[in-house]
ROVOBA-11268 format. One line per field, with one value per residue (C-alpha): residue in three letters; x, y, z. Coordinates in Angstrom, 3 decimals, always signed. Layout:
BEGIN
code: [ala,...]
xx: [X,...]
yy: [Y,...]
zz: [Z,...]
***
This chain:
BEGIN
code: [met,ser,ala,phe,his,pro,asp,leu,thr,leu,gly,arg,phe,ile,pro,asn,val,ser,tyr,gly,pro,leu,ser,ser,arg,leu,val,arg,arg,leu,lys,val,arg,pro,ala,asp,pro,gly,pro,asp,val,thr,val,arg,glu,val,val,val,pro,gly,pro,lys,gly,ala,pro,pro,val,ala,leu,arg,ile,phe,gln,pro,ala,gly,pro,thr,thr,ala,ala,pro,ala,leu,leu,trp,val,his,gly,gly,gly,leu,ile,phe,gly,ala,pro,glu,gln,asp,asp,arg,thr,asn,ile,asp,phe,val,arg,glu,leu,gly,ile,thr,val,val,ala,val,arg,tyr,arg,leu,ala,pro,asp,asn,pro,ala,pro,ala,ala,val,glu,asp,ala,tyr,ala,ala,leu,arg,gly,leu,val,ala,arg,ala,gly,glu,leu,his,val,asp,val,asp,arg,ile,ala,ile,gly,gly,ala,ser,ala,gly,gly,gly,ile,ala,ala,ala,leu,ala,leu,leu,ala,his,asp,arg,gly,glu,ile,arg,pro,val,phe,gln,leu,leu,val,tyr,pro,met,leu,asp,asp,arg,thr,thr,thr,arg,thr,asp,leu,asp,thr,arg,asn,val,arg,leu,trp,thr,pro,lys,ser,asn,arg,tyr,gly,trp,ser,ser,tyr,leu,gly,gly,ala,val,ala,gly,pro,asp,val,ser,pro,tyr,ala,ala,ala,ala,arg,arg,gln,asp,leu,ala,gly,leu,pro,pro,ala,trp,ile,gly,val,gly,thr,phe,asp,leu,phe,his,asp,glu,asp,val,glu,tyr,ala,arg,arg,leu,gly,asp,ser,gly,val,pro,cys,glu,leu,his,leu,val,pro,gly,ala,phe,his,gly,phe,asp,ala,val,phe,arg,lys,ala,glu,val,ser,arg,glu,phe,trp,arg,arg,gln,ala,lys,ala,leu,ala,gly,ala,phe]
xx: [+0.000,+1.296,+2.266,+1.122,-2.212,-4.961,-5.504,-1.792,-0.749,+0.456,+3.046,+5.195,+5.939,+7.269,+11.044,+13.200,+15.007,+17.319,+18.151,+21.564,+23.063,+22.171,+18.703,+17.634,+18.714,+16.667,+13.617,+14.002,+13.826,+10.455,+7.566,+4.611,+1.341,-0.959,-4.357,-7.542,-9.167,-12.630,-14.900,-15.232,-11.536,-9.105,-5.362,-2.777,+0.848,+2.186,+5.699,+6.655,+9.979,+12.434,+14.815,+17.419,+19.883,+17.914,+15.589,+11.829,+9.613,+6.750,+3.468,+0.865,-2.486,-5.706,-8.986,-12.722,-13.985,-15.037,-14.083,-15.483,-14.868,-11.707,-11.156,-8.455,-5.379,-2.960,+0.633,+1.686,+5.235,+5.728,+7.920,+10.819,+13.572,+14.875,+16.342,+13.397,+9.653,+7.321,+4.023,+2.099,+2.621,+0.117,-2.430,-5.181,-5.038,-4.697,-7.768,-9.608,-8.744,-10.162,-13.371,-13.901,-12.967,-13.545,-10.015,-7.113,-4.123,-0.787,+1.908,+5.477,+8.036,+11.187,+14.812,+16.191,+19.436,+22.240,+22.354,+20.684,+21.643,+20.258,+18.709,+17.417,+14.236,+12.969,+13.897,+11.916,+8.996,+9.230,+9.329,+6.210,+4.497,+5.390,+4.255,+0.941,+0.345,+1.367,-1.189,-3.880,-6.285,-5.994,-6.350,-9.196,-7.174,-7.776,-4.270,-5.318,-6.171,-3.129,-1.897,+1.333,+1.876,+3.632,+4.432,+7.727,+10.553,+7.849,+6.545,+10.027,+10.348,+6.934,+8.008,+11.184,+9.088,+6.969,+10.161,+11.413,+8.084,+7.879,+11.377,+11.052,+7.689,+6.316,+3.684,+1.987,+0.532,-2.389,-1.584,+1.000,-0.107,+2.810,+2.325,+5.033,+7.520,+11.286,+12.470,+15.775,+19.023,+20.382,+18.205,+20.932,+23.294,+20.913,+21.785,+18.956,+16.075,+14.033,+13.690,+12.325,+8.936,+10.200,+9.118,+9.668,+12.164,+15.098,+17.958,+20.301,+17.977,+17.653,+21.414,+21.705,+18.820,+20.081,+23.709,+22.660,+20.884,+23.335,+26.647,+29.344,+27.346,+24.823,+24.327,+26.952,+26.602,+26.092,+22.895,+20.389,+16.807,+15.753,+17.198,+16.161,+13.327,+13.937,+17.184,+15.179,+15.278,+12.524,+9.285,+7.099,+4.945,+4.653,+1.304,-0.829,+0.052,-1.250,+1.274,+0.358,+2.714,+2.642,+4.228,+6.451,+7.616,+11.348,+10.338,+7.991,+10.224,+11.308,+7.715,+6.344,+9.115,+8.488,+4.780,+5.629,+8.015,+5.457,+2.938,+5.480,+6.166,+2.499,+1.805,-1.405,-0.493,-2.682,-0.678,-2.291,-0.532,-1.481,-0.664,+1.148,+1.530,+4.778,+6.100,+3.942,+1.321,-1.473,+0.150,+0.711,-2.671,-4.703,-8.074,-7.553,-9.883,-6.950,-5.587,-8.962,-9.334,-5.807,-6.737,-10.097,-8.287,-6.053,-9.052,-10.799,-7.724,-7.495,-11.190,-10.848,-7.823,-9.624]
yy: [+0.000,+3.457,+5.752,+8.732,+10.369,+8.529,+11.585,+11.835,+8.250,+9.232,+11.343,+8.266,+8.413,+11.987,+11.847,+13.510,+15.930,+18.338,+21.882,+23.401,+26.352,+25.183,+23.770,+26.775,+29.124,+27.110,+27.270,+31.038,+31.388,+29.679,+32.106,+31.212,+31.717,+34.087,+32.739,+34.213,+36.120,+36.217,+39.269,+39.555,+39.994,+42.588,+42.069,+44.765,+45.515,+48.600,+49.567,+50.947,+52.281,+49.546,+49.351,+52.083,+51.772,+48.928,+48.794,+49.433,+46.511,+45.337,+44.284,+42.077,+43.219,+41.205,+42.852,+42.366,+44.270,+47.761,+47.943,+51.090,+50.614,+49.835,+46.081,+43.841,+42.859,+39.954,+40.617,+37.332,+36.058,+33.263,+30.209,+28.846,+27.984,+31.582,+30.860,+30.929,+31.538,+34.406,+35.806,+34.345,+30.818,+31.558,+33.421,+30.859,+30.688,+34.464,+34.911,+32.399,+34.407,+37.531,+35.769,+33.940,+36.707,+39.935,+41.101,+42.572,+40.297,+41.881,+39.505,+40.800,+40.266,+40.054,+39.637,+36.091,+34.498,+33.896,+37.141,+38.890,+37.272,+38.073,+40.377,+41.276,+39.171,+40.249,+43.889,+43.784,+42.290,+45.090,+47.678,+46.021,+46.287,+49.970,+50.555,+48.861,+51.085,+54.203,+53.397,+52.113,+54.913,+54.358,+50.592,+50.799,+48.836,+48.976,+49.525,+48.076,+44.749,+43.719,+40.136,+38.744,+35.246,+32.958,+29.392,+27.521,+30.050,+32.714,+31.518,+31.855,+35.356,+36.234,+34.952,+37.035,+39.996,+39.643,+39.974,+42.929,+44.769,+44.128,+45.460,+48.542,+49.401,+51.282,+48.794,+46.073,+43.201,+41.519,+37.942,+35.673,+32.829,+30.427,+27.579,+24.905,+27.716,+27.451,+28.755,+27.245,+27.035,+24.590,+21.870,+21.660,+20.038,+17.386,+13.768,+12.155,+13.054,+10.264,+11.538,+8.394,+10.047,+13.591,+15.021,+18.209,+19.815,+17.613,+18.033,+18.778,+21.489,+22.853,+23.139,+24.929,+27.309,+28.319,+28.538,+30.764,+33.117,+33.074,+32.311,+30.950,+31.898,+29.086,+26.959,+29.024,+31.122,+34.501,+34.068,+36.868,+35.979,+38.370,+35.758,+32.599,+33.319,+30.228,+31.853,+34.341,+33.542,+35.887,+35.534,+37.515,+40.262,+38.822,+38.661,+35.528,+32.791,+29.817,+27.176,+24.278,+21.470,+17.824,+15.030,+14.109,+17.677,+18.349,+21.381,+19.442,+19.446,+23.079,+24.212,+22.241,+23.578,+27.177,+26.795,+25.460,+28.332,+30.906,+29.432,+29.346,+33.034,+33.921,+34.238,+32.448,+29.896,+27.289,+24.339,+22.182,+18.908,+16.921,+13.203,+11.692,+15.004,+16.168,+19.625,+21.480,+18.730,+21.259,+22.786,+19.438,+17.940,+21.125,+19.412,+16.703,+17.040,+17.147,+20.149,+21.869,+21.385,+22.711,+25.906,+26.191,+26.141,+28.974,+31.012,+30.367,+31.465,+34.675,+35.400,+34.980,+37.270,+40.006]
zz: [+0.000,-0.930,+1.917,-0.139,+0.560,-1.367,-3.569,-4.320,-5.094,-8.573,-6.823,-6.389,-10.128,-9.997,-10.600,-7.984,-10.259,-8.455,-9.486,-9.984,-11.871,-15.383,-14.716,-12.658,-15.442,-17.910,-15.640,-15.279,-19.057,-19.208,-19.373,-17.182,-19.000,-17.084,-16.067,-17.483,-14.597,-16.163,-16.165,-12.388,-11.519,-12.836,-13.161,-13.701,-12.934,-11.233,-10.236,-6.834,-5.536,-4.649,-1.701,-1.409,-4.266,-5.902,-8.923,-8.662,-7.702,-9.908,-8.316,-9.981,-8.581,-8.541,-7.516,-7.776,-10.785,-9.777,-6.055,-4.445,-0.735,+1.190,+1.516,+2.999,+1.011,+0.843,-0.185,-1.813,-2.405,-4.957,-4.460,-6.470,-4.036,-4.087,-7.543,-9.970,-10.166,-11.039,-9.731,-12.675,-11.368,-8.589,-10.720,-10.282,-6.498,-6.234,-8.438,-6.263,-3.135,-4.771,-5.785,-2.508,-0.081,-2.038,-1.241,-3.184,-3.785,-4.582,-5.866,-5.703,-8.460,-6.354,-7.396,-7.544,-6.392,-7.139,-9.130,-6.217,-2.892,+0.552,+1.559,-1.926,-1.869,+1.544,+0.932,-2.324,-0.403,+2.149,-0.630,-2.066,+1.318,+1.577,-1.987,-1.275,+1.732,-0.215,-2.925,-0.594,-1.428,-5.157,-4.708,-2.180,+0.382,+4.131,+5.522,+8.879,+7.246,+5.223,+5.455,+4.066,+2.755,+0.345,-0.591,-0.259,-0.648,-0.803,+2.545,+3.978,+2.562,+4.010,+7.439,+7.222,+6.085,+9.221,+11.290,+9.261,+9.464,+13.204,+13.814,+11.607,+13.100,+10.083,+8.920,+10.948,+8.921,+10.640,+9.585,+7.961,+5.697,+5.339,+2.877,+3.380,+4.012,+3.453,+6.809,+7.907,+5.940,+8.534,+6.991,+4.345,+6.876,+8.204,+7.490,+9.462,+7.139,+5.550,+1.984,+0.295,-0.279,-0.834,-4.187,-6.238,-3.838,-2.884,-0.403,-3.297,-4.643,-1.122,-0.741,-4.064,-3.311,+0.103,-1.052,-3.944,-1.559,+1.359,-0.323,+1.976,+5.068,+4.553,+7.689,+9.504,+12.654,+10.996,+8.954,+9.492,+10.472,+7.705,+5.346,+7.223,+9.636,+11.775,+12.935,+15.018,+18.727,+19.944,+17.955,+20.352,+18.881,+15.388,+13.563,+14.019,+11.565,+9.633,+8.559,+6.279,+5.265,+4.208,+6.206,+3.228,+2.673,+3.081,+5.172,+7.493,+10.570,+10.366,+9.756,+12.712,+14.917,+13.826,+14.562,+18.028,+18.706,+17.565,+19.983,+22.802,+22.131,+22.511,+18.772,+17.722,+15.068,+13.395,+12.083,+9.396,+8.547,+5.450,+5.856,+2.905,+1.053,-0.531,-1.339,-3.853,-3.999,-4.380,-7.459,-9.170,-8.259,-8.120,-8.652,-6.017,-3.037,-0.610,-2.533,-2.619,+1.127,+1.678,-0.165,+1.626,+4.957,+3.802,+2.682,+5.995,+7.931,+5.911,+6.328,+10.085,+10.201,+8.265]
***
């Protein structure tokens, strides 16, 4: 009998391809086809000032057609192991959030490693957050109801963004939605992980992704929590969180531990574990009931936060 979730049994046939310099460059060259939003959702791109001394940051904005009153917003950070990916890859789920919750979703187009190592990604995300607040009136966004979130590497960037926003004290997100987040570079040194059922993101890919972002500092003593959120000792005062991860995900242990530490620090955190699910299962098997339920739980968490 397969150990995979019943809805994900075909996952056992997914080859465990790992990414390196050449393959990641090839993936970056692939253009993700945008999803059709339909007549009830609008999609546009705007550019906001980037971090000091860095290029402007592009935002991909999804909204209900014809918003007239201030509504909540979700700042979304895409995944891709810190080395590839684009906002368009999450178009369908972002459109679904808009339709289901009546909110604005703002997806940030951040700089990628290794060309742009830490702290480029999180600083771009912070610039996106500031840009969203600066244009809140134009976008009909309620600045007191802005959540941040992301998947995989994007979830890790969102967690680091929560720390950065807390410490700078300019903007206070109300919630962090962390979908199998990539939180801890020290996972690259573990030799005790059972990776027989790991899919889509392997230990080798993980080492390359983190090394691209952190350079020679990876897994060492001097990594900033703004680069790897799990490095933060004191998590008190952060926004409430939702963390979802599968039991076969390479990030399972670090995500469960981060959820525990948030709770121990007095930060409300809902942890949702999906038995027999691997990294990115909901993207590969989008129509599977387990994936639909995974998304419904995210939408419910956001609705409760707003």
